[in-house]
C-alpha positions in Angstrom: 0.3 27.9 26.4 3.5 26.0 27.3 6.6 26.3 25.2 7.8 23.9 22.6 11.5 23.2 22.0 12.7 21.8 18.7 16.2 20.3 19.1 17.5 20.3 15.5 16.5 22.8 13.0 17.4 20.7 9.9 15.1 19.7 7.1 12.6 17.7 9.3 12.7 20.2 12.2 12.1 23.1 9.8 9.3 21.3 8.0 7.5 20.6 11.3 8.2 24.1 12.6 6.8 25.7 9.4 3.7 23.6 9.5 3.0 24.3 13.2 3.3 28.0 12.8 1.2 28.1 9.6 -1.6 26.2 11.4 -1.6 28.6 14.3 -1.1 25.8 16.9 1.8 27.8 18.4 3.0 31.4 18.0 6.6 32.0 17.1 7.3 33.4 20.6 6.4 30.0 22.1 8.9 28.0 20.2 12.6 27.7 20.6 14.7 26.0 18.0 18.3 24.8 18.2 21.0 24.0 15.6 24.7 23.4 15.6 25.5 26.4 13.3 24.8 30.0 14.0 24.2 30.6 10.3 21.4 28.1 10.4 19.9 29.7 13.4 19.9 33.1 11.8 18.0 31.6 8.9 15.3 30.1 11.1 14.9 33.3 13.2 14.7 35.5 10.1 12.3 33.2 8.3 9.9 32.2 11.2 10.6 34.7 14.0 11.2 31.9 16.6 13.6 32.0 19.5 16.9 30.3 18.6 19.9 29.1 20.5 22.9 26.9 20.2 22.3 25.7 23.8 20.0 22.6 23.9 19.7 22.7 27.6 18.5 26.3 27.6 15.9 25.5 24.9 14.5 22.6 27.1 14.0 24.8 30.1 10.2 25.5 30.6 9.2 23.4 27.5 6.2 21.1 27.9 7.2 19.2 24.7 10.7 18.7 23.5 11.1 17.5 19.9 14.2 15.7 19.0 14.8 16.3 15.3 18.4 15.5 14.6 20.0 12.9 12.3 20.2 9.3 13.6 24.0 9.4 14.0 23.7 12.6 16.2 21.0 11.4 18.7 23.5 9.8 21.1 25.5 13.0 21.5 22.3 15.1 21.8 21.0 12.9 24.6 24.3 13.0 26.4 24.0 16.8 26.6 20.4 17.0 27.7 19.8 13.9 29.8 20.1 15.7 33.1 17.8 18.5 31.9 14.8 16.4 30.9 12.2 15.5 33.6 9.1 13.2 33.7 6.7 16.2 33.5 7.9 16.8 29.9 7.2 14.8 26.8 10.0 14.0 24.5 8.7 13.6 20.9 11.4 12.0 18.8 11.2 12.4 15.0 14.7 10.8 14.6 14.4 8.2 11.9 15.0 4.6 13.0 15.9 5.3 16.6 13.8 3.2 19.0 12.4 4.6 22.2 14.4 2.1 24.3 17.6 3.6 22.9 16.5 7.1 24.0 15.2 5.9 27.4 18.4 4.1 28.3 20.3 7.4 27.9 18.1 9.6 30.0 18.6 10.2 33.7 14.9 10.0 34.6 11.8 8.1 33.3 10.8 10.7 30.7 7.8 9.8 28.6 9.1 9.3 25.0 6.9 9.2 21.9 8.5 8.1 18.7 7.2 9.5 15.4 7.9 9.3 11.8 6.4 12.3 10.0 7.2 13.2 6.4 8.1 16.4 4.6 4.6 17.2 3.3 4.0 18.3 6.9 5.1 21.8 5.7 1.9 22.1 3.6 -0.3 20.5 6.2 -0.5 17.2 4.3 2.0 15.2 6.2 1.6 11.6 7.3 3.0 10.4 10.6 3.1 7.1 12.5 3.6 7.4 16.2 4.3 4.9 19.0 4.6 5.1 22.8 7.7 4.3 24.7 7.9 2.6 28.1 6.9 5.6 30.2 4.4 7.2 27.8 0.7 6.6 28.1 -2.4 7.6 26.2 -2.2 11.2 27.3 1.3 11.5 25.8 0.2 9.9 22.6 -2.7 12.3 22.5 -0.4 15.2 22.9 1.9 14.0 20.2 -1.0 13.4 17.9 -2.3 16.9 18.6 1.0 18.4 17.5 1.4 16.3 14.4 -2.2 16.5 13.4 -1.7 20.2 12.7 0.6 19.3 9.9 -1.2 16.2 8.5 -2.6 12.9 9.5 -1.5 10.7 12.4 -1.8 7.0 13.0 -0.8 5.1 16.2 1.0 1.8 15.6 3.1 -0.6 17.7 6.7 0.5 17.6 8.0 -2.5 15.8 6.0 -1.3 12.7 7.6 2.1 12.6 10.4 0.9 10.3 7.8 0.0 7.8 6.1 3.4 8.2 9.5 5.0 7.6 10.0 3.0 4.4 6.5 3.8 3.1 5.5 7.3 4.1 8.7 8.7 5.5 10.6 8.0 2.2 7.4 8.0 0.1 7.7 11.6 -1.1 11.0 10.8 -2.8 9.3 7.9 -4.6 6.5 10.1 -5.9 9.1 12.8 -6.8 11.1 10.2 -8.8 7.9 9.1 -10.6 6.9 12.7 -11.3 10.3 13.4 -12.6 10.2 10.4 -15.0 6.7 11.4 -16.2 7.7 15.0 -16.8 10.7 13.9 -18.8 8.4 11.6 -20.8 6.2 14.6 -21.6 9.2 16.5 -22.8 10.2 13.5 -25.0 6.8 13.6 -26.6 7.2 17.3 -27.4 5.5 19.1 -24.5 7.2 22.0 -22.8 8.6 21.4 -19.3 6.0 23.8 -17.9 3.1 22.1 -19.5 4.4 18.6 -18.7 5.0 19.5 -15.1 1.5 21.0 -14.7 -0.1 17.8 -16.2 1.8 15.5 -14.0 1.5 17.3 -10.7 -2.2 18.0 -11.0 -2.8 14.4 -12.1 -1.0 13.1 -9.1 -2.8 15.5 -6.8 -6.3 14.6 -8.2 -5.6 10.9 -8.1 -4.5 11.1 -4.5 -7.7 13.0 -3.6 -9.8 10.3 -5.3 -8.0 7.6 -3.3 -8.3 9.5 0.0 -11.5 11.6 -0.1 -13.6 9.2 -2.1 -12.1 6.1 -0.4 -11.6 4.6 -3.8 -9.5 1.5 -4.0 -6.4 1.8 -6.2 -7.6 -1.1 -8.3 -10.9 0.6 -8.8 -9.2 3.8 -9.9 -6.9 2.0 -12.3 -9.8 0.1 -13.8 -11.8 3.3 -14.2 -9.1 4.7 -16.4 -8.2 1.5 -18.2 -10.4 0.6 -21.2 -10.0 -2.6 -23.3 -7.5 -2.2 -26.0 -6.8 1.4 -25.1 -3.8 3.6 -24.4 -3.7 3.0 -20.6 -3.7 -0.8 -20.8 -0.8 -0.7 -23.3 1.2 1.6 -21.1 0.5 -0.5 -17.9 1.5 -3.7 -19.8 4.9 -2.1 -20.5 5.2 -1.1 -16.9 4.4 -4.6 -15.7 6.8 -6.1 -18.2 9.5 -3.8 -16.8 8.9 -5.1 -13.3 7.8 -1.8 -11.8 5.6 -3.4 -9.2 8.3 -5.7 -8.0 10.8 -2.9 -8.0 8.6 -0.9 -5.6 8.2 -3.9 -3.4 11.9 -4.5 -3.3 12.7 -0.8 -2.8 10.4 -0.4 0.1 11.7 -3.6 1.7 15.2 -2.2 1.3 14.2 1.0 2.9 12.8 -0.8 5.9 16.0 -2.9 6.3 18.0 0.3 6.1 15.9 1.8 8.9 16.7 -1.2 11.0 20.4 -0.9 10.3 20.3 2.7 11.4 18.6 1.6 14.6 21.5 -0.8 15.3 23.9 2.1 15.0 25.3 1.4 11.5 26.6 4.7 10.0 25.0 6.5 7.0 26.9 5.8 3.8 
């Protein structure tokens, strides 16, 4: 099998690395990971047994797929150091949030196939969600290769690139929304007298079971809500309070704001 290079061993790079190794798609000896700090590299080597280096150019050599997994503000500097090392026989899979393929292609010396992806952190437990889009020089074969990689850590959908900012706001940031909701529900359980352990178990398992009903049984969210909601019961009263509090509108506004921020990052605006 050909080698895989992961340029950027941060949170997303490590999540993807952990998922790929756990799935068996690649062995540790076939993956090279880079980072800017030696301490970080030592952690990755000790945890996963992969090859590590501070030298991005060395990592790229002999790699069939090069994964760019740095922060958006760091992608320009990364491309400047590896532009001359990438060639059209390689596939550059970018998981850099908000950065369009045109930005990457304009900074490469050759017409390298670029596939842009937006995976999320549940990739580490093989339940990730990724949207992918092809750049100017990428074709169906490159999309298939990117899908193969990311499918080992979750589900993959192909979308036109102009929709990837929306994907970022929904599934890329989505785990944080669910974590915030879980946190609030757990605190509510504690307020009602439950222990933190019991409240956490109730909330997490309920979220997991509900997600499986929506996914595996293809149940519509309205159907699930109505199944739980009986006239004059506890659920309808609770939902009434949520609606009065504007929870639905808050989510719509929040996800819209996330998409707008993704577009800002694409224009080069710095992180706050």
